[in-house]
Every structure is written in C-alpha cells, then in structure tokens.
VEXDREN-2710 file (C-alpha; in Angstrom, 1 decimal):
% VEXDREN-2710
k/r/px/py/pz
1/UNK/6.6/-3.2/15.1
2/UNK/6.7/-0.3/17.5
3/UNK/3.9/0.5/19.9
4/UNK/0.9/2.4/18.6
5/UNK/2.1/5.1/21.0
6/UNK/4.4/6.3/18.3
7/UNK/1.5/6.8/16.0
8/UNK/-0.5/8.6/18.7
9/UNK/2.4/11.0/19.2
10/UNK/2.6/11.5/15.5
11/UNK/-1.1/12.3/15.2
12/UNK/-0.9/14.8/18.0
13/UNK/1.9/16.6/16.3
14/UNK/0.8/16.6/12.8
15/UNK/-2.8/15.6/12.1
16/UNK/-4.6/18.5/13.6
17/UNK/-2.1/21.0/12.4
18/UNK/-2.6/20.1/8.6
19/UNK/-4.9/21.3/6.7
20/UNK/-19.6/-9.2/-9.7
21/UNK/-21.3/-11.1/-11.9
22/UNK/-21.1/-10.3/-15.6
23/UNK/-24.7/-9.3/-16.0
24/UNK/-24.4/-6.7/-13.2
25/UNK/-21.3/-5.2/-14.8
26/UNK/-23.0/-5.0/-18.2
27/UNK/-25.9/-3.1/-16.8
28/UNK/-23.7/-0.3/-15.6
29/UNK/-22.8/2.9/-17.6
30/UNK/-20.3/2.4/-20.5
31/UNK/-19.6/6.1/-20.9
32/UNK/-17.4/6.5/-17.8
33/UNK/-14.0/6.8/-19.3
34/UNK/-11.1/6.7/-16.8
35/UNK/-11.0/10.0/-14.9
36/UNK/-8.1/11.8/-13.2
37/UNK/-8.6/14.7/-10.8
38/UNK/-6.6/17.9/-11.5
39/UNK/-3.1/17.9/-9.9
40/UNK/-3.3/21.2/-8.1
41/UNK/-6.7/20.9/-6.4
42/UNK/-8.9/18.5/-4.5
43/UNK/-11.8/19.1/-6.9
44/UNK/-12.9/15.7/-8.0
45/UNK/-15.7/14.4/-10.3
46/UNK/-18.3/12.2/-8.7
47/UNK/-20.6/9.5/-10.0
48/UNK/-23.9/8.6/-8.4
49/UNK/-24.0/5.1/-6.9
50/UNK/-27.6/4.9/-8.2
51/UNK/-26.3/5.4/-11.7
52/UNK/-24.1/2.4/-11.2
53/UNK/-27.0/0.3/-9.9
54/UNK/-25.6/0.1/-6.4
55/UNK/-27.8/-0.6/-3.4
56/UNK/-28.8/2.5/-1.5
57/UNK/-30.0/0.6/1.6
58/UNK/-26.7/-1.3/1.8
59/UNK/-24.8/2.0/1.5
60/UNK/-26.1/3.2/4.8
61/UNK/-25.3/-0.1/6.5
62/UNK/-21.7/0.2/5.1
63/UNK/-21.4/3.8/6.4
64/UNK/-22.7/2.8/9.8
65/UNK/-20.2/-0.1/10.0
66/UNK/-17.3/2.2/9.0
67/UNK/-18.1/4.7/11.7
68/UNK/-18.6/1.9/14.4
69/UNK/-15.2/0.5/13.4
70/UNK/-13.2/3.6/14.1
71/UNK/-12.8/4.7/10.5
72/UNK/-11.7/8.3/9.9
73/UNK/-11.7/8.6/6.1
74/UNK/-13.2/6.3/3.5
75/UNK/-13.3/6.8/-0.3
76/UNK/-14.5/4.6/-3.1
77/UNK/-13.6/5.4/-6.7
78/UNK/-15.3/3.9/-9.8
79/UNK/-13.0/4.3/-12.8
80/UNK/-11.5/7.3/-11.1
81/UNK/-14.6/9.1/-10.0
82/UNK/-15.8/9.3/-6.4
83/UNK/-18.7/7.1/-5.7
84/UNK/-18.5/7.4/-1.9
85/UNK/-16.5/9.8/0.3
86/UNK/-17.1/9.9/4.0
87/UNK/-15.4/11.1/7.2
88/UNK/-16.0/10.1/10.7
89/UNK/-14.8/10.4/14.3
90/UNK/-13.7/14.1/14.2
91/UNK/-11.8/13.7/10.9
92/UNK/-12.3/15.6/7.6
93/UNK/-10.9/15.8/4.1
94/UNK/-8.1/18.2/5.1
95/UNK/-6.6/16.2/8.0
96/UNK/-3.6/13.9/7.6
97/UNK/-3.4/10.4/8.8
98/UNK/-0.6/7.9/8.8
99/UNK/-0.5/5.1/6.2
100/UNK/1.6/2.8/8.3
101/UNK/2.7/-0.2/6.3
102/UNK/0.3/0.6/3.5
103/UNK/3.0/3.1/2.6
104/UNK/5.4/0.3/1.7
105/UNK/3.7/0.4/-1.7
106/UNK/5.1/3.9/-2.2
107/UNK/8.6/2.5/-1.8
108/UNK/7.7/-0.3/-4.2
109/UNK/6.5/2.3/-6.8
110/UNK/9.6/4.5/-6.4
111/UNK/11.7/1.4/-6.9
112/UNK/10.0/0.8/-10.2
113/UNK/10.5/4.4/-11.3
114/UNK/14.2/4.2/-10.4
115/UNK/14.5/1.0/-12.4
116/UNK/12.7/2.5/-15.4
117/UNK/15.2/5.4/-15.3
118/UNK/18.1/2.9/-15.3
119/UNK/19.3/3.9/-11.8
120/UNK/18.8/0.4/-10.2
121/UNK/18.3/-3.2/-11.3
122/UNK/16.1/-5.5/-9.2
123/UNK/18.4/-8.5/-9.5
124/UNK/21.6/-6.6/-8.5
125/UNK/22.8/-7.1/-4.9
126/UNK/22.0/-4.3/-2.4
127/UNK/25.7/-4.0/-1.6
128/UNK/26.3/-2.7/-5.1
129/UNK/24.5/0.4/-4.0
130/UNK/25.1/0.7/-0.3
131/UNK/28.6/-0.9/-0.1
132/UNK/29.5/-3.9/1.9
133/UNK/28.8/-4.1/5.6
134/UNK/25.2/-2.8/5.5
135/UNK/24.2/-5.9/7.4
136/UNK/25.8/-7.9/10.2
137/UNK/25.8/-11.0/8.0
138/UNK/29.0/-12.7/6.6
139/UNK/30.0/-11.0/3.3
140/UNK/29.1/-14.1/1.2
141/UNK/25.6/-14.1/2.8
142/UNK/25.1/-10.3/2.5
143/UNK/26.0/-10.5/-1.1
144/UNK/23.1/-12.9/-1.8
145/UNK/20.6/-10.2/-1.0
146/UNK/19.2/-8.3/-4.0
147/UNK/16.9/-5.4/-4.3
148/UNK/14.2/-7.8/-5.3
149/UNK/14.6/-9.7/-2.0
150/UNK/14.0/-6.5/-0.1
151/UNK/10.8/-5.8/-2.0
152/UNK/9.7/-9.4/-1.7
153/UNK/10.4/-9.7/2.0
154/UNK/12.7/-12.7/1.6
155/UNK/16.1/-11.2/2.5
156/UNK/16.8/-13.9/5.0
157/UNK/17.5/-11.4/7.7
158/UNK/16.2/-11.8/11.3
159/UNK/12.7/-10.2/11.6
160/UNK/12.5/-10.8/15.4
161/UNK/15.0/-8.0/16.3
162/UNK/12.6/-5.1/15.9
163/UNK/12.5/-2.3/13.3
164/UNK/16.0/-1.0/13.7
165/UNK/17.8/-1.3/10.4
166/UNK/21.3/-0.4/11.5
167/UNK/23.9/-2.8/10.3
168/UNK/24.4/-4.4/13.7
169/UNK/20.7/-5.3/13.9
170/UNK/20.4/-6.9/10.5
171/UNK/21.5/-10.4/11.3
172/UNK/21.5/-13.5/9.1
173/UNK/18.9/-16.2/9.6
174/UNK/18.7/-17.9/6.2
175/UNK/20.0/-17.5/2.7
176/UNK/18.2/-14.8/0.8
177/UNK/15.3/-16.2/-1.2
178/UNK/14.7/-19.2/1.2
179/UNK/12.6/-17.6/3.9
180/UNK/9.7/-15.1/3.8
181/UNK/9.4/-12.7/6.8
182/UNK/7.7/-9.3/7.1
183/UNK/10.6/-7.0/8.1
184/UNK/11.3/-3.3/8.2
185/UNK/14.5/-4.0/6.2
186/UNK/12.6/-3.2/3.1
187/UNK/13.2/0.5/3.9
188/UNK/16.8/0.0/2.8
189/UNK/15.4/0.4/-0.7
190/UNK/14.9/4.0/0.1
191/UNK/18.6/4.3/0.8
192/UNK/19.4/2.4/-2.4
193/UNK/17.3/4.8/-4.5
194/UNK/18.9/7.8/-2.7
195/UNK/22.4/6.5/-3.4
196/UNK/21.6/5.6/-7.0
197/UNK/19.9/8.9/-7.8
198/UNK/22.4/11.1/-5.9
199/UNK/19.3/12.8/-4.3
200/UNK/17.6/12.5/-1.0
201/UNK/14.7/10.1/-0.7
202/UNK/12.3/12.9/0.0
203/UNK/13.4/14.9/-3.0
204/UNK/13.3/11.9/-5.3
205/UNK/9.9/10.9/-4.0
206/UNK/8.4/14.4/-4.3
207/UNK/9.6/15.0/-7.8
208/UNK/8.9/11.6/-9.3
209/UNK/5.6/10.7/-7.7
210/UNK/4.0/13.1/-5.1
211/UNK/4.1/16.3/-7.2
212/UNK/3.2/14.6/-10.4
213/UNK/-0.1/13.2/-9.2
214/UNK/-1.0/15.9/-6.7
215/UNK/-0.6/14.2/-3.4
216/UNK/-0.1/16.1/-0.1
217/UNK/1.5/15.0/3.1
218/UNK/5.0/13.8/3.7
219/UNK/7.4/11.3/5.4
220/UNK/8.0/11.4/9.2
221/UNK/10.4/9.4/11.3
222/UNK/8.5/7.6/14.1
223/UNK/11.1/5.7/16.1
224/UNK/12.8/3.4/13.7
225/UNK/10.0/3.7/11.1
226/UNK/9.7/6.1/8.2
227/UNK/6.0/6.7/7.9
228/UNK/4.0/8.5/5.2
229/UNK/0.9/10.6/6.1
230/UNK/-1.6/12.4/3.9
231/UNK/-5.2/13.2/3.6
232/UNK/-7.6/10.5/2.4
233/UNK/-7.9/12.0/-1.1
234/UNK/-4.1/11.7/-1.6
235/UNK/-4.2/8.0/-0.7
236/UNK/-7.0/7.7/-3.3
237/UNK/-4.8/9.5/-5.9
238/UNK/-2.1/6.9/-5.4
239/UNK/-4.5/4.0/-5.6
240/UNK/-5.9/5.5/-8.9
241/UNK/-2.4/5.7/-10.3
242/UNK/-1.8/2.0/-9.7
243/UNK/-5.3/1.1/-11.0
244/UNK/-4.4/3.0/-14.2
245/UNK/-1.3/0.8/-14.7
246/UNK/1.1/3.6/-13.6
247/UNK/-0.2/6.2/-16.0
248/UNK/-1.6/9.5/-14.8
249/UNK/-3.8/11.2/-17.4
250/UNK/-1.5/10.4/-20.3
251/UNK/1.9/10.6/-18.4
252/UNK/3.5/7.2/-17.6
253/UNK/4.8/7.6/-14.0
254/UNK/5.9/4.1/-13.5
255/UNK/6.0/1.4/-16.2
256/UNK/3.2/-1.1/-16.6
257/UNK/5.7/-3.9/-16.9
258/UNK/7.1/-3.1/-13.5
259/UNK/3.7/-2.9/-11.9
260/UNK/2.8/-6.2/-13.4
261/UNK/5.7/-7.7/-11.5
262/UNK/4.8/-5.8/-8.4
263/UNK/1.2/-7.0/-8.2
264/UNK/2.0/-10.7/-8.9
265/UNK/3.6/-13.3/-6.6
266/UNK/7.2/-12.3/-6.2
267/UNK/8.7/-15.5/-4.7
268/UNK/7.8/-19.1/-4.1
269/UNK/7.0/-19.0/-0.4
270/UNK/4.2/-16.5/0.2
271/UNK/1.9/-16.6/-2.9
272/UNK/-0.1/-13.7/-1.6
273/UNK/2.8/-11.2/-1.7
274/UNK/4.2/-9.2/-4.6
275/UNK/6.6/-6.3/-4.3
276/UNK/5.2/-4.9/-1.0
277/UNK/1.7/-5.5/-2.3
278/UNK/-0.7/-8.1/-0.8
279/UNK/-2.5/-10.3/-3.3
280/UNK/-5.9/-11.9/-3.1
281/UNK/-7.1/-14.9/-4.9
282/UNK/-4.1/-17.1/-4.2
283/UNK/-4.3/-20.7/-2.7
284/UNK/-2.3/-19.8/0.4
285/UNK/-0.7/-16.9/2.3
286/UNK/1.7/-16.0/5.2
287/UNK/1.2/-13.3/7.8
288/UNK/3.6/-11.0/9.6
289/UNK/5.5/-12.4/12.5
290/UNK/4.7/-16.0/11.5
291/UNK/6.3/-18.7/9.5
292/UNK/3.0/-20.6/9.2
293/UNK/1.3/-21.1/5.8
294/UNK/-2.5/-20.6/5.8
295/UNK/-4.6/-22.2/3.1
296/UNK/-7.1/-20.2/1.2
297/UNK/-7.5/-16.6/0.0
298/UNK/-6.2/-13.6/1.8
299/UNK/-9.7/-12.0/1.9
300/UNK/-12.3/-14.5/0.9
301/UNK/-15.1/-12.0/0.5
302/UNK/-13.1/-9.8/-1.8
303/UNK/-12.7/-10.3/-5.6
304/UNK/-9.9/-12.7/-6.6
305/UNK/-8.1/-10.0/-8.6
306/UNK/-8.0/-7.5/-5.7
307/UNK/-4.5/-6.4/-4.6
308/UNK/-4.0/-4.3/-1.6
309/UNK/-1.7/-2.0/0.4
310/UNK/-2.3/-3.0/4.1
311/UNK/-1.0/-1.1/7.1
312/UNK/-1.0/-1.4/10.8
313/UNK/-4.4/-0.9/12.5
314/UNK/-6.4/-1.2/9.3
315/UNK/-5.0/1.4/6.9
316/UNK/-6.1/0.1/3.5
317/UNK/-5.9/0.6/-0.2
318/UNK/-7.8/-2.0/-2.2
319/UNK/-7.5/-2.0/-6.0
320/UNK/-10.0/-4.2/-7.9
321/UNK/-9.7/-4.0/-11.7
322/UNK/-12.6/-6.3/-12.4
323/UNK/-14.9/-3.9/-10.5
324/UNK/-13.2/-0.7/-11.7
325/UNK/-12.8/0.1/-8.0
326/UNK/-10.2/1.7/-5.8
327/UNK/-11.2/1.7/-2.1
328/UNK/-9.3/3.6/0.6
329/UNK/-9.8/3.4/4.4
330/UNK/-7.9/5.3/7.1
331/UNK/-8.4/5.3/10.8
332/UNK/-7.8/3.6/14.1
333/UNK/-7.8/-0.2/14.5
334/UNK/-11.3/-1.6/13.7
335/UNK/-11.0/-4.0/16.6
336/UNK/-7.6/-5.0/18.1
337/UNK/-4.2/-3.9/17.0
338/UNK/-2.9/-5.6/13.9
339/UNK/0.1/-5.4/11.6
340/UNK/-1.6/-5.7/8.2
341/UNK/-4.4/-8.2/7.5
342/UNK/-7.3/-8.4/10.0
343/UNK/-10.8/-9.8/10.3
344/UNK/-12.0/-6.3/9.4
345/UNK/-10.8/-6.8/5.8
346/UNK/-13.2/-9.7/5.2
347/UNK/-16.1/-8.2/7.2
348/UNK/-15.7/-4.9/5.3
349/UNK/-15.8/-6.6/2.0
350/UNK/-19.1/-8.3/2.9
351/UNK/-20.5/-4.8/3.4
352/UNK/-19.0/-3.5/0.2
353/UNK/-20.3/-6.4/-1.8
354/UNK/-23.8/-5.8/-0.5
355/UNK/-23.5/-2.2/-1.7
356/UNK/-22.0/-2.7/-5.1
357/UNK/-23.5/-6.1/-6.3
END
C-alpha cells in the first residue's frame, strides 16, 4: 500500500472543492417496508431510533466515540431509512472522502453486472480478455488465473512488490487458487470489464451503477491506485443496494445470484473473504500482508451475518441483514494506520450494540 500521503494530497485537491435477540426484533415496527431515496436528490426519509426501541443514552456514547476516533461521516440505515446521520471534524454531508479499499466492492459489483450482461465469465482466464503477457509469469501459469481468482485475492501473484500492476511487476509466486494474498492486482478486473464492454471503466461504472442509484463522486488515480471518493450518503446508497440484494426500488442492478456468491466464502484459504467483501461469522480469517491464519470471527462483537467493505484507515460499510442495518463510516484512521480490519471495528460494534440492542 502507498503512504497515507497520497490520500492527504487527494483530500486537499478534491474534498474541500466538492460540494439481537428475537424478542427485541419482534418489538420493533413491522410497517417499515424497504425504502429507497430518490435518485436525483439527497432527500432521505428518516426513522426515529426511539421508535425502534434503541437506547438514547447509548447513542450519545456512540457519537462521542465516533468523534474521538477521527470520524468524518457516519450513517446508520434501518431498512433503508436513516436512523442516525452525523458529521464530525470539519466534515459535512456535501464533502467527499476516499473509500480506499472499501471501494473494491464497487469493482466486485460491476463484475457481477458485466457477467449478468454476458460480457464476462468468472471462470474464464483473464488472458481471454486482456491477451497474454498481462503478467510476468510463464504463459502456462498466467493462463491459470481467472476472473474469479482476481476477485477472490488468490491469483498467486506476488503481493510484496507494491501496488504497481504493470506486467513486469506482476510476478508468479504460486499457482492460482493455492495462495490467498491481499493484492492490488484485483484492479485488472476494471480492465477486463472495459475490454469486454468496449467502453471505458468510468463510463461503464457511471451508466450501470453510479447514475442508477444516485451516487456522486468519482474515481481518482492516486499513485498506482484507482480510488473512489464520494459523500457519505452515496456510500450509504451503495450499501443499501447490496442490502436489497442488488435491487434498487424495483430495478435489478446486479443479480441476487451473483451477490450471493460475492458475500460468501470464495475460496478454501481465507474463509472470511468473498469477492472483495469481508465476511464475519467464520471460524478463521487471514489479514492483508500476512500468510497467517487467525482463529475466530473477523469482528467478534458484530453479528455473524455481517459482511463488510473495509478500506485503509477505517473506511467502512457494514451490511447486517438480521438487524436490517447498513452502517457507513468515513474518516481518518481511528488509531494507527491500517489496511482493512482494525481494533476499531470490534470496539465500534460494542458501541453500536449498546445503542441498538
């Protein structure tokens, strides 16, 4: 990963210039059908946390914690409606902030859309779309790498060489499918989609996802990274789409069958990883820049069915179907720099649980 300096440069250029238990669930309102905000406005229906039986005292503790931990934007949706929306540290609803690796899930979703349209097939080799020589691996090893391997982070390419995805820097370490490693090579899926659709990545993304659900923001090249930035509400829109099984107010944006694959274990090495989504409730997990396996759940305090988009320095989208929740957090690192998961996840969920349970 590149230094946080890249992100600071990005922010200076763009941000300021742009505008649980069953009984508790049964006691909550049953007339809150799934809600979608209008596409062309940030007008959004709300629902009172007191109507949901949430703990008002714990809410203030949660807000204080978020502010102390360098949060800029925080949104909690219940079945699509805003329960809690708050901004801190000189941020507001109009300002953009980078998603970092939480934006990987945008590439995952566009991959599903492209497959739904018959443009790509997950099990086809990447060289079918990009041609041979897109890596520095021997041809027989390169041809083992499929689109699914890129989305599952088990391409077998060397993750220690930095974020540069030019062919000379994509070197063989192991056969595809035999080694899990968090690697910027996933971004080659954007090239696959562009080639298969005969459109630019930005054009395909905007027309197939961004414009259809009313997101703002855009993609920016920061060093070797392609980073998405938006306001906090746009991040919540995307989380709501995924919570709604890929359907936006009656229009199927990405198929439910694809999302079901994306939010379940995608390979047999890291149980807690789908197609660029992190998965809670598994018996073990791996972390970026490590080949170690850790026993236990990814975020012990979070519900087992939670899945998440996790980005550098604590950019978060949590989706929790059992609680009807989408939770979004943008900001600076809560504590020290991190690549995806941090202690903040578990501590934050302790605060959220005190509020919602």
